[in-house]
N, CA, C and O of each residue as an XYZ file, in Angstrom:
860
protein
N     220.430     35.695    -41.054
C     221.483     36.533    -41.523
C     221.645     37.907    -40.852
O     220.609     38.491    -40.537
N     222.736     38.440    -40.620
C     222.789     39.829    -40.130
C     223.596     40.637    -41.015
O     224.499     40.174    -41.712
N     223.242     41.904    -40.975
C     224.046     42.919    -41.795
C     225.255     43.174    -41.056
O     225.360     42.763    -39.901
N     226.210     43.840    -41.640
C     227.473     44.261    -41.011
C     227.678     45.798    -41.255
O     227.007     46.435    -42.068
N     228.640     46.315    -40.497
C     228.828     47.721    -40.486
C     230.276     47.986    -41.068
O     231.253     47.967    -40.320
N     230.388     48.238    -42.444
C     231.668     48.609    -43.046
C     232.774     47.662    -42.606
O     232.662     46.438    -42.676
N     233.866     48.308    -42.139
C     235.065     47.473    -41.841
C     234.855     46.620    -40.607
O     235.573     45.643    -40.396
N     233.876     46.981    -39.791
C     233.614     46.126    -38.551
C     232.622     45.078    -38.922
O     231.486     45.026    -38.449
N     233.149     44.188    -39.856
C     232.293     43.150    -40.441
C     231.803     42.154    -39.410
O     230.800     41.481    -39.646
N     232.468     42.038    -38.287
C     232.131     41.035    -37.280
C     230.996     41.544    -36.439
O     230.334     40.760    -35.759
N     230.724     42.971    -36.468
C     229.715     43.453    -35.671
C     228.394     43.203    -36.274
O     228.152     43.607    -37.411
N     227.512     42.548    -35.562
C     226.165     42.225    -36.138
C     225.094     43.257    -35.730
O     225.035     43.759    -34.608
N     224.304     43.508    -36.687
C     223.134     44.373    -36.385
C     222.230     43.600    -35.484
O     221.970     42.415    -35.691
N     221.748     44.299    -34.465
C     220.818     43.689    -33.538
C     219.387     43.931    -33.901
O     218.957     45.065    -34.108
N     218.621     42.798    -33.978
C     217.244     42.921    -34.380
C     216.382     43.341    -33.187
O     216.322     42.652    -32.168
N     215.711     44.499    -33.343
C     214.885     45.018    -32.245
C     213.480     45.366    -32.669
O     213.258     45.804    -33.798
N     212.504     45.172    -31.752
C     211.168     45.630    -32.003
C     210.977     46.918    -31.294
O     211.392     47.100    -30.150
N     210.308     47.857    -32.026
C     210.024     49.170    -31.473
C     208.668     49.652    -31.837
O     208.085     49.096    -32.767
N     208.158     50.544    -31.252
C     206.835     51.193    -31.670
C     207.041     52.686    -32.042
O     207.586     53.491    -31.287
N     206.591     52.964    -33.183
C     206.566     54.228    -33.747
C     205.176     54.823    -33.710
O     204.208     54.178    -34.112
N     205.077     56.019    -33.241
C     203.778     56.710    -33.096
C     203.746     57.865    -34.073
O     204.446     58.859    -33.879
N     202.973     57.756    -35.085
C     202.872     58.862    -36.066
C     201.516     59.682    -35.820
O     200.433     59.100    -35.766
N     201.642     61.064    -35.676
C     200.453     61.767    -35.425
C     200.080     62.489    -36.535
O     200.926     63.047    -37.233
N     198.743     62.543    -36.804
C     198.219     63.111    -37.984
C     198.544     64.707    -38.106
O     198.772     65.261    -39.182
N     198.531     65.333    -36.891
C     198.781     66.827    -36.896
C     200.228     67.152    -37.251
O     200.534     68.300    -37.575
N     201.136     66.156    -37.196
C     202.560     66.393    -37.586
C     202.671     66.276    -39.074
O     203.729     66.594    -39.619
N     201.650     65.841    -39.768
C     201.893     65.580    -41.222
C     200.804     66.101    -42.098
O     200.525     65.515    -43.144
N     200.178     67.179    -41.716
C     199.156     67.787    -42.552
C     199.839     68.307    -43.780
O     200.774     69.108    -43.752
N     199.300     67.788    -44.872
C     200.002     68.164    -46.223
C     201.180     67.311    -46.613
O     201.727     67.438    -47.708
N     201.563     66.441    -45.706
C     202.737     65.525    -46.068
C     202.179     64.289    -46.733
O     201.017     63.935    -46.534
N     203.049     63.603    -47.563
C     202.419     62.400    -48.257
C     201.952     61.327    -47.328
O     200.975     60.637    -47.620
N     202.675     61.154    -46.128
C     202.265     60.047    -45.186
C     200.848     60.449    -44.603
O     200.072     59.582    -44.201
N     200.559     61.718    -44.576
C     199.283     62.129    -43.947
C     198.050     61.638    -44.655
O     196.974     61.757    -44.069
N     198.092     61.100    -45.850
C     196.954     60.537    -46.498
C     196.381     59.338    -45.790
O     195.212     58.994    -45.965
N     197.188     58.721    -45.010
C     196.697     57.431    -44.240
C     195.599     57.844    -43.284
O     194.761     57.007    -42.949
N     195.551     59.083    -42.826
C     194.567     59.364    -41.891
C     193.211     60.009    -42.501
O     192.340     60.483    -41.772
N     193.126     59.980    -43.843
C     191.928     60.513    -44.493
C     190.640     59.710    -44.199
O     189.579     60.229    -43.854
N     190.854     58.353    -44.379
C     189.721     57.401    -44.077
C     190.226     56.101    -43.473
O     190.216     55.051    -44.115
N     190.684     56.197    -42.176
C     191.355     55.094    -41.591
C     190.537     53.823    -41.457
O     191.084     52.721    -41.468
N     189.180     53.984    -41.324
C     188.301     52.755    -41.180
C     188.361     51.901    -42.430
O     188.301     50.674    -42.347
N     188.473     52.510    -43.542
C     188.387     51.727    -44.815
C     189.794     51.531    -45.473
O     189.918     51.133    -46.631
N     190.797     51.824    -44.692
C     192.154     51.813    -45.253
C     192.471     50.400    -45.680
O     192.243     49.433    -44.955
N     193.034     50.312    -46.948
C     193.483     48.990    -47.369
C     194.830     48.562    -46.689
O     195.805     49.311    -46.754
N     194.887     47.345    -46.031
C     196.056     47.038    -45.236
C     197.353     46.982    -46.063
O     198.398     47.414    -45.575
N     197.314     46.481    -47.255
C     198.549     46.426    -48.032
C     198.985     47.799    -48.499
O     200.182     48.060    -48.621
N     198.031     48.683    -48.762
C     198.415     50.002    -49.124
C     198.901     50.785    -47.977
O     199.770     51.638    -48.155
N     198.386     50.550    -46.770
C     198.818     51.232    -45.563
C     200.274     50.710    -45.167
O     201.091     51.514    -44.717
N     200.572     49.474    -45.321
C     201.842     48.986    -44.968
C     202.819     49.523    -46.005
O     203.945     49.845    -45.626
N     202.480     49.642    -47.265
C     203.388     50.119    -48.306
C     203.772     51.602    -47.960
O     204.937     51.997    -48.018
N     202.686     52.417    -47.585
C     202.945     53.746    -47.338
C     203.906     53.972    -46.102
O     204.822     54.794    -46.114
N     203.607     53.186    -45.077
C     204.451     53.197    -43.855
C     205.947     52.797    -44.117
O     206.923     53.351    -43.611
N     205.961     51.733    -45.002
C     207.319     51.266    -45.374
C     208.156     52.424    -46.048
O     209.323     52.684    -45.754
N     207.407     53.072    -46.978
C     208.051     54.212    -47.780
C     208.476     55.223    -46.796
O     209.573     55.763    -46.940
N     207.641     55.553    -45.726
C     207.945     56.612    -44.901
C     209.116     56.310    -43.923
O     209.987     57.137    -43.652
N     209.055     55.007    -43.401
C     210.101     54.672    -42.388
C     211.321     54.172    -42.958
O     212.342     54.229    -42.273
N     211.357     53.669    -44.167
C     212.571     53.292    -44.796
C     212.688     51.725    -44.969
O     212.051     50.917    -44.293
N     213.538     51.423    -45.911
C     213.645     49.981    -46.283
C     214.235     49.152    -45.200
O     214.023     47.940    -45.248
N     214.932     49.632    -44.248
C     215.515     48.857    -43.165
C     214.394     48.474    -42.035
O     214.649     47.730    -41.088
N     213.222     49.033    -42.242
C     212.320     48.888    -41.229
C     211.166     47.863    -41.666
O     210.567     48.039    -42.727
N     210.896     46.874    -40.886
C     209.871     45.852    -41.271
C     208.650     46.261    -40.465
O     208.735     46.435    -39.250
N     207.510     46.416    -41.139
C     206.294     46.718    -40.533
C     205.663     45.408    -39.937
O     205.461     44.497    -40.739
N     205.347     45.221    -38.688
C     204.719     44.105    -38.083
C     203.259     44.277    -37.775
O     202.452     43.357    -37.908
N     202.959     45.426    -37.379
C     201.503     45.692    -37.001
C     201.276     47.173    -37.013
O     202.170     47.942    -36.661
N     200.080     47.596    -37.418
C     199.669     49.038    -37.452
C     198.311     49.187    -36.934
O     197.405     48.521    -37.435
N     198.080     50.040    -35.932
C     196.726     50.365    -35.484
C     196.556     51.872    -35.809
O     197.380     52.709    -35.444
N     195.516     52.148    -36.467
C     195.185     53.404    -37.070
C     193.914     53.985    -36.743
O     192.900     53.295    -36.851
N     193.850     55.272    -36.324
C     192.578     55.983    -36.226
C     192.752     57.365    -36.902
O     193.739     57.600    -37.599
N     191.821     58.229    -36.693
C     191.822     59.452    -37.417
C     192.954     60.484    -36.936
O     193.220     61.499    -37.580
N     193.581     60.132    -35.760
C     194.501     61.043    -35.189
C     195.882     60.558    -35.061
O     196.815     61.354    -34.951
N     196.063     59.199    -35.073
C     197.383     58.631    -34.829
C     197.492     57.257    -35.447
O     196.490     56.594    -35.717
N     198.733     56.837    -35.666
C     199.038     55.487    -36.104
C     200.101     54.986    -35.193
O     201.177     55.577    -35.099
N     199.817     53.876    -34.500
C     200.707     53.241    -33.643
C     201.259     52.032    -34.447
O     200.514     51.107    -34.771
N     202.543     52.056    -34.755
C     203.187     51.031    -35.672
C     204.220     50.307    -34.998
O     205.231     50.865    -34.571
N     203.974     48.961    -34.878
C     204.971     48.021    -34.359
C     206.013     47.593    -35.416
O     205.577     47.081    -36.447
N     207.210     47.734    -35.281
C     208.163     47.487    -36.303
C     209.325     46.658    -35.783
O     209.539     46.503    -34.581
N     210.038     46.153    -36.722
C     211.314     45.438    -36.401
C     212.416     46.126    -37.263
O     212.240     46.417    -38.446
N     213.491     46.345    -36.619
C     214.618     47.043    -37.283
C     215.855     46.395    -36.931
O     216.008     46.028    -35.766
N     216.799     46.198    -37.829
C     218.186     45.668    -37.567
C     219.002     46.934    -37.409
O     219.052     47.767    -38.314
N     219.658     47.083    -36.230
C     220.381     48.249    -35.962
C     221.732     48.029    -35.187
O     221.981     46.965    -34.621
N     222.568     49.080    -35.200
C     223.793     49.125    -34.381
C     223.636     50.269    -33.491
O     224.247     51.315    -33.709
N     222.850     50.126    -32.502
C     222.402     51.207    -31.599
C     223.592     51.922    -30.905
O     223.677     53.150    -30.892
N     224.537     51.076    -30.312
C     225.678     51.661    -29.571
C     226.593     52.478    -30.497
O     227.015     53.590    -30.183
N     226.888     51.830    -31.715
C     227.747     52.576    -32.659
C     227.093     53.854    -33.155
O     227.773     54.863    -33.340
N     225.762     53.828    -33.378
C     225.031     54.960    -33.816
C     225.103     56.075    -32.711
O     225.279     57.253    -33.024
N     224.970     55.689    -31.481
C     225.115     56.731    -30.375
C     226.479     57.319    -30.317
O     226.629     58.521    -30.099
N     227.503     56.491    -30.508
C     228.824     56.966    -30.445
C     229.106     57.931    -31.470
O     229.702     58.977    -31.214
N     228.656     57.589    -32.759
C     228.841     58.633    -33.877
C     228.064     59.831    -33.563
O     228.575     60.927    -33.796
N     226.873     59.756    -33.056
C     226.064     60.932    -32.764
C     226.751     61.897    -31.705
O     226.745     63.125    -31.785
N     227.333     61.160    -30.723
C     228.037     62.001    -29.671
C     229.249     62.763    -30.323
O     229.456     63.951    -30.076
N     230.017     62.041    -31.144
C     231.118     62.792    -31.806
C     230.561     63.860    -32.800
O     231.201     64.891    -33.005
N     229.423     63.624    -33.389
C     228.857     64.628    -34.343
C     228.504     65.847    -33.495
O     228.886     66.958    -33.863
N     227.811     65.697    -32.406
C     227.506     66.728    -31.534
C     228.625     67.625    -31.085
O     228.519     68.848    -30.995
N     229.695     66.936    -30.812
C     230.888     67.499    -30.356
C     231.505     68.375    -31.429
O     231.986     69.475    -31.155
N     231.486     67.871    -32.654
C     232.048     68.570    -33.854
C     231.047     69.828    -34.151
O     231.518     70.908    -34.508
N     229.861     69.665    -34.010
C     228.879     70.727    -34.295
C     229.153     71.885    -33.308
O     229.100     73.053    -33.692
N     229.436     71.560    -32.076
C     229.651     72.595    -31.010
C     230.942     73.393    -31.276
O     231.111     74.547    -30.881
N     231.850     72.668    -31.991
C     233.090     73.308    -32.372
C     233.056     74.003    -33.685
O     234.036     74.621    -34.102
N     231.936     73.910    -34.345
C     231.786     74.724    -35.526
C     232.023     73.878    -36.777
O     231.924     74.404    -37.886
N     232.345     72.539    -36.632
C     232.581     71.726    -37.811
C     231.239     71.160    -38.284
O     231.019     69.954    -38.180
N     230.379     71.966    -38.777
C     229.040     71.455    -39.016
C     228.895     70.474    -40.119
O     228.078     69.557    -40.043
N     229.709     70.655    -41.192
C     229.573     69.828    -42.350
C     230.068     68.346    -41.889
O     229.436     67.329    -42.174
N     231.215     68.352    -41.179
C     231.662     67.031    -40.763
C     230.629     66.357    -39.781
O     230.407     65.147    -39.810
N     230.039     67.192    -38.948
C     229.021     66.712    -37.991
C     227.760     66.115    -38.779
O     227.159     65.118    -38.381
N     227.440     66.785    -39.870
C     226.301     66.408    -40.671
C     226.559     65.035    -41.258
O     225.682     64.173    -41.293
N     227.790     64.856    -41.720
C     228.126     63.521    -42.217
C     228.050     62.375    -41.367
O     227.626     61.291    -41.766
N     228.524     62.630    -39.996
C     228.477     61.647    -38.971
C     227.108     61.379    -38.506
O     226.802     60.227    -38.196
N     226.217     62.385    -38.426
C     224.855     62.147    -38.133
C     224.089     61.263    -39.103
O     223.278     60.416    -38.730
N     224.395     61.510    -40.365
C     223.750     60.752    -41.448
C     224.268     59.271    -41.380
O     223.493     58.342    -41.610
N     225.534     59.069    -41.073
C     226.019     57.755    -40.803
C     225.341     57.001    -39.640
O     224.991     55.822    -39.690
N     225.210     57.770    -38.663
C     224.503     57.227    -37.395
C     223.059     56.745    -37.738
O     222.588     55.683    -37.333
N     222.408     57.648    -38.532
C     220.964     57.193    -39.012
C     220.982     55.948    -39.757
O     220.138     55.068    -39.586
N     221.983     55.867    -40.620
C     222.070     54.485    -41.398
C     222.226     53.348    -40.470
O     221.637     52.289    -40.687
N     223.022     53.525    -39.405
C     223.246     52.397    -38.438
C     221.997     52.132    -37.629
O     221.706     50.990    -37.277
N     221.265     53.180    -37.338
C     220.021     52.977    -36.449
C     218.999     53.974    -36.838
O     218.888     55.014    -36.189
N     218.179     53.698    -37.949
C     217.293     54.629    -38.485
C     216.076     55.080    -37.697
O     215.320     55.955    -38.119
N     215.905     54.428    -36.489
C     214.791     54.781    -35.611
C     215.278     55.247    -34.285
O     214.561     55.149    -33.289
N     216.458     55.743    -34.242
C     217.107     56.245    -32.989
C     216.656     57.690    -32.743
O     217.012     58.593    -33.499
N     215.836     57.908    -31.636
C     215.302     59.261    -31.410
C     216.338     60.300    -31.078
O     216.173     61.458    -31.461
N     217.446     59.930    -30.355
C     218.468     60.790    -30.094
C     219.289     61.270    -31.175
O     219.710     62.426    -31.189
N     219.555     60.360    -32.160
C     220.272     60.647    -33.443
C     219.419     61.590    -34.184
O     219.912     62.620    -34.642
N     218.129     61.297    -34.338
C     217.187     61.998    -35.176
C     217.145     63.546    -34.613
O     217.190     64.520    -35.366
N     217.055     63.626    -33.240
C     217.016     64.898    -32.612
C     218.297     65.733    -32.915
O     218.239     66.886    -33.343
N     219.448     65.070    -32.664
C     220.698     65.753    -32.963
C     220.818     66.226    -34.372
O     221.262     67.348    -34.615
N     220.417     65.361    -35.357
C     220.430     65.735    -36.779
C     219.519     66.821    -37.014
O     219.868     67.775    -37.709
N     218.275     66.748    -36.444
C     217.268     67.821    -36.547
C     217.792     69.190    -36.177
O     217.651     70.153    -36.931
N     218.411     69.264    -34.984
C     218.935     70.492    -34.464
C     220.059     71.080    -35.345
O     220.138     72.285    -35.585
N     220.916     70.164    -35.807
C     222.007     70.595    -36.726
C     221.467     71.183    -38.091
O     221.954     72.196    -38.592
N     220.463     70.501    -38.635
C     219.893     70.934    -39.854
C     219.054     72.312    -39.564
O     218.882     73.123    -40.475
N     218.619     72.499    -38.440
C     218.017     73.817    -38.088
C     219.043     74.904    -38.176
O     218.798     75.958    -38.763
N     220.236     74.647    -37.575
C     221.344     75.523    -37.525
C     221.826     75.814    -38.945
O     222.239     76.933    -39.248
N     221.773     74.818    -39.799
C     222.126     74.894    -41.217
C     221.098     75.577    -42.142
O     221.350     75.804    -43.325
N     219.895     75.903    -41.535
C     218.795     76.505    -42.162
C     218.088     75.643    -43.225
O     217.413     76.146    -44.124
N     218.282     74.281    -43.071
C     217.655     73.297    -43.940
C     216.370     72.972    -43.209
O     216.261     71.899    -42.616
N     215.395     73.862    -43.231
C     214.200     73.667    -42.353
C     213.283     72.476    -42.734
O     212.779     71.799    -41.839
N     213.049     72.197    -44.082
C     212.276     70.994    -44.426
C     212.835     69.733    -43.856
O     212.115     68.900    -43.306
N     214.143     69.597    -43.993
C     214.769     68.315    -43.515
C     214.823     68.390    -41.941
O     214.688     67.365    -41.274
N     215.009     69.528    -41.406
C     215.042     69.663    -39.978
C     213.705     69.188    -39.325
O     213.666     68.484    -38.316
N     212.684     69.616    -39.964
C     211.247     69.249    -39.529
C     211.043     67.755    -39.643
O     210.441     67.123    -38.775
N     211.561     67.194    -40.742
C     211.422     65.732    -40.919
C     212.103     64.923    -39.804
O     211.572     63.966    -39.240
N     213.342     65.406    -39.539
C     214.169     64.676    -38.437
C     213.553     64.836    -37.062
O     213.513     63.901    -36.263
N     213.056     66.091    -36.795
C     212.486     66.343    -35.495
C     211.119     65.561    -35.263
O     210.829     65.081    -34.167
N     210.372     65.480    -36.291
C     209.230     64.606    -36.272
C     209.559     63.213    -35.995
O     208.936     62.559    -35.159
N     210.619     62.704    -36.745
C     211.030     61.349    -36.496
C     211.517     61.107    -35.009
O     211.361     60.034    -34.425
N     212.096     62.169    -34.487
C     212.573     62.075    -33.059
C     211.300     61.929    -32.133
O     211.290     61.190    -31.149
N     210.271     62.669    -32.521
C     209.033     62.671    -31.694
C     208.282     61.284    -31.834
O     207.700     60.755    -30.887
N     208.347     60.784    -33.018
C     207.668     59.516    -33.312
C     208.290     58.271    -32.708
O     207.609     57.289    -32.410
N     209.668     58.342    -32.528
C     210.400     57.126    -32.210
C     210.828     57.096    -30.711
O     211.305     56.071    -30.225
N     210.653     58.220    -29.997
C     211.084     58.342    -28.557
C     210.033     58.843    -27.693
O     208.947     59.148    -28.185
N     210.259     58.958    -26.433
C     209.293     59.443    -25.533
C     209.031     60.950    -25.801
O     209.964     61.686    -26.121
N     207.798     61.393    -25.674
C     207.513     62.865    -25.916
C     208.285     63.670    -25.043
O     208.316     63.349    -23.855
N     208.989     64.781    -25.483
C     209.782     65.603    -24.654
C     209.650     67.064    -24.944
O     209.435     67.464    -26.089
N     209.772     67.839    -23.953
C     209.746     69.338    -24.184
C     210.830     69.737    -25.207
O     210.594     70.583    -26.069
N     211.967     69.143    -25.105
C     213.036     69.545    -25.986
C     212.719     69.402    -27.476
O     213.018     70.259    -28.307
N     212.077     68.230    -27.755
C     211.710     67.989    -29.179
C     210.592     68.879    -29.559
O     210.626     69.478    -30.634
N     209.627     68.996    -28.753
C     208.461     69.953    -29.108
C     208.950     71.431    -29.275
O     208.515     72.127    -30.193
N     209.816     71.870    -28.414
C     210.243     73.160    -28.566
C     211.121     73.345    -29.757
O     211.056     74.398    -30.392
N     211.956     72.366    -30.109
C     212.677     72.413    -31.356
C     211.813     72.457    -32.577
O     212.143     73.160    -33.532
N     210.670     71.703    -32.589
C     209.769     71.719    -33.706
C     209.105     73.037    -33.793
O     208.896     73.554    -34.890
N     208.749     73.629    -32.628
C     208.081     74.970    -32.608
C     209.029     76.019    -33.253
O     208.542     76.771    -34.096
N     210.279     76.126    -32.942
C     211.228     76.950    -33.386
C     211.362     76.849    -34.902
O     211.498     77.880    -35.560
N     211.331     75.684    -35.467
C     211.435     75.554    -36.895
C     210.133     76.040    -37.518
O     210.171     76.763    -38.514
N     209.049     75.689    -36.995
C     207.758     76.204    -37.547
C     207.661     77.792    -37.585
O     207.068     78.395    -38.479
N     208.280     78.377    -36.561
C     208.254     79.745    -36.676
C     209.140     80.312    -37.771
O     208.820     81.332    -38.382
N     210.297     79.614    -38.020
C     211.154     80.070    -39.140
C     210.456     79.938    -40.461
O     210.672     80.756    -41.356
N     209.592     78.892    -40.619
C     208.966     78.702    -41.896
C     207.543     79.304    -41.925
O     206.754     79.005    -42.821
N     207.233     80.148    -40.938
C     205.963     80.814    -40.801
C     204.733     79.878    -40.684
O     203.660     80.126    -41.235
N     204.950     78.886    -39.994
C     203.768     78.055    -39.597
C     203.348     78.230    -38.164
O     203.444     77.320    -37.341
N     202.889     79.402    -37.894
C     202.633     79.820    -36.644
C     201.610     78.987    -35.810
O     201.741     78.831    -34.596
N     200.586     78.464    -36.538
C     199.628     77.624    -35.844
C     200.207     76.372    -35.307
O     199.928     75.939    -34.189
N     201.025     75.800    -36.139
C     201.742     74.556    -35.693
C     202.802     74.840    -34.547
O     202.971     74.020    -33.645
N     203.465     75.958    -34.609
C     204.347     76.347    -33.503
C     203.662     76.479    -32.297
O     204.168     76.015    -31.275
N     202.484     77.097    -32.265
C     201.655     77.321    -31.043
C     201.198     75.927    -30.487
O     201.229     75.648    -29.288
N     200.790     75.117    -31.432
C     200.364     73.791    -30.934
C     201.499     72.945    -30.239
O     201.333     72.313    -29.196
N     202.632     73.015    -30.932
C     203.846     72.302    -30.274
C     204.123     72.888    -28.877
O     204.298     72.153    -27.905
N     204.158     74.236    -28.800
C     204.464     74.892    -27.531
C     203.327     74.557    -26.482
O     203.636     74.246    -25.332
N     202.061     74.623    -26.877
C     201.073     74.307    -25.842
C     201.177     72.817    -25.349
O     200.924     72.494    -24.189
N     201.562     71.954    -26.309
C     201.736     70.611    -25.830
C     202.953     70.553    -24.825
O     202.866     69.947    -23.757
N     204.052     71.195    -25.215
C     205.247     71.329    -24.369
C     204.879     71.846    -23.001
O     205.323     71.326    -21.977
N     204.036     72.908    -23.001
C     203.670     73.485    -21.685
C     202.814     72.336    -20.877
O     202.999     72.220    -19.665
N     201.988     71.591    -21.476
C     201.309     70.519    -20.765
C     202.353     69.593    -20.107
O     202.121     69.158    -18.980
N     203.368     69.305    -20.684
C     204.448     68.401    -20.210
C     205.243     69.133    -19.010
O     205.596     68.528    -17.998
N     205.464     70.383    -19.218
C     206.372     71.070    -18.247
C     205.833     72.482    -18.120
O     206.356     73.389    -18.768
N     204.808     72.703    -17.310
C     204.136     73.960    -17.165
C     204.990     75.147    -16.771
O     204.621     76.280    -17.081
N     206.030     74.958    -16.151
C     206.913     76.127    -15.679
C     208.024     76.386    -16.582
O     208.820     77.273    -16.272
N     208.197     75.669    -17.755
C     209.311     75.947    -18.645
C     209.359     77.405    -19.148
O     208.456     77.875    -19.840
N     210.412     78.074    -18.786
C     210.508     79.514    -19.110
C     210.503     79.737    -20.656
O     209.782     80.588    -21.176
N     211.326     78.946    -21.346
C     211.499     79.172    -22.825
C     210.250     78.960    -23.526
O     209.923     79.717    -24.440
N     209.473     77.909    -23.137
C     208.190     77.677    -23.774
C     207.269     78.764    -23.465
O     206.656     79.282    -24.399
N     207.088     79.194    -22.212
C     206.187     80.286    -21.926
C     206.478     81.503    -22.608
O     205.571     82.211    -23.046
N     207.779     81.816    -22.735
C     208.206     83.128    -23.377
C     207.895     83.059    -24.844
O     207.418     84.042    -25.413
N     208.153     81.900    -25.501
C     207.813     81.721    -26.930
C     206.364     81.900    -27.187
O     205.984     82.545    -28.164
N     205.481     81.315    -26.287
C     204.075     81.459    -26.524
C     203.691     82.942    -26.364
O     202.916     83.446    -27.178
N     204.198     83.654    -25.356
C     203.950     85.058    -25.160
C     204.311     85.802    -26.445
O     203.502     86.601    -26.918
N     205.533     85.566    -27.051
C     206.027     86.255    -28.245
C     205.072     85.916    -29.470
O     205.057     86.656    -30.454
N     204.332     84.860    -29.393
C     203.360     84.551    -30.453
C     201.967     85.016    -30.181
O     201.037     84.714    -30.928
N     201.824     85.752    -29.110
C     200.583     86.393    -28.815
C     199.617     85.497    -27.913
O     198.425     85.764    -27.759
N     200.243     84.442    -27.355
C     199.393     83.486    -26.530
C     199.802     83.644    -25.163
O     200.993     83.480    -24.897
N     198.929     83.958    -24.197
C     199.243     84.123    -22.792
C     199.135     82.730    -22.099
O     198.047     82.155    -22.061
N     200.205     82.211    -21.577
C     200.172     80.942    -20.951
C     199.394     81.004    -19.702
O     199.347     82.043    -19.044
N     198.765     79.893    -19.343
C     198.005     79.825    -18.027
C     198.946     79.925    -16.896
O     200.112     79.542    -16.989
N     198.382     80.501    -15.703
C     199.229     80.585    -14.579
C     199.413     79.230    -13.889
O     198.473     78.438    -13.817
N     200.592     78.970    -13.393
C     200.903     77.757    -12.748
C     200.448     77.757    -11.311
O     200.854     78.615    -10.527
N     199.579     76.768    -10.945
C     199.050     76.700     -9.689
C     198.672     75.288     -9.314
O     197.571     74.820     -9.602
N     199.659     74.581     -8.629
C     199.423     73.164     -8.314
C     199.659     72.962     -6.830
O     200.710     73.329     -6.304
N     198.632     72.350     -6.126
C     198.726     71.999     -4.664
C     199.223     73.196     -3.876
O     200.057     73.022     -2.988
N     198.770     74.354     -4.146
C     198.940     75.481     -3.319
C     200.230     76.108     -3.511
O     200.616     76.935     -2.685
N     200.974     75.788     -4.565
C     202.271     76.483     -4.773
C     202.028     77.796     -5.274
O     200.923     78.030     -5.762
N     202.950     78.740     -5.222
C     202.920     80.140     -5.548
C     202.837     80.245     -7.045
O     203.867     80.078     -7.698
N     201.748     80.495     -7.614
C     201.548     80.589     -9.045
C     202.281     81.858     -9.645
O     202.447     81.951    -10.861
N     202.665     82.723     -8.863
C     203.339     84.011     -9.280
C     204.821     83.857     -9.121
O     205.522     84.867     -9.183
N     205.355     82.682     -8.922
C     206.741     82.509     -8.692
C     207.576     83.068     -9.802
O     208.598     83.711     -9.561
N     207.134     82.822    -11.057
C     207.901     83.222    -12.173
C     207.238     84.553    -12.713
O     206.579     84.549    -13.753
N     207.444     85.686    -11.961
C     206.796     86.893    -12.394
C     207.175     87.300    -13.756
O     206.390     87.934    -14.461
N     208.397     86.944    -14.169
C     208.903     87.262    -15.591
C     207.946     86.760    -16.647
O     207.859     87.338    -17.730
N     207.186     85.632    -16.332
C     206.301     84.987    -17.295
C     205.096     85.917    -17.573
O     204.217     85.570    -18.362
């Protein structure tokens, strides 16, 4: 049996398998972070229950591999990915025009249609940041990191929210990871400098490491 989406009753949710990567350092002090306390002796049923609570009722846990730093979780989810992406695109357009509350409603609808969509989670996280709902923004940005490929955009957004809530050490960690992915990113390097960290000079295969003197 397949779920349906509102008035589009004929549209079937597509069953997809995805991998979610949950990092301990993203969840220090969070309820889900307890799974990393003693991973070797973790009870399987308890672990699955905690993962289900964290990822949501629409997500079926198939397999989880856990160590002290990360959990790689194979899941199955029924989703309407295309419809979610369309709603998210409309929401982003509304947000750019200043209709943030309408955009928020559409982003939340998109998350209902595809709860593990990294682009939807990122868009919602950025909007929640603009609305100064920092706890929810962090949750959505972490979800974007967990469900999609690691990107400078997500890491930078996480760092900016951490700065807002005075979690400087976390902000620096996100920025340093972003710099590993993109060593010449001006915004990342400037943010590190503003936090009192001097980024390493860029020097690869003989290129001019002083090219960005403004850094």
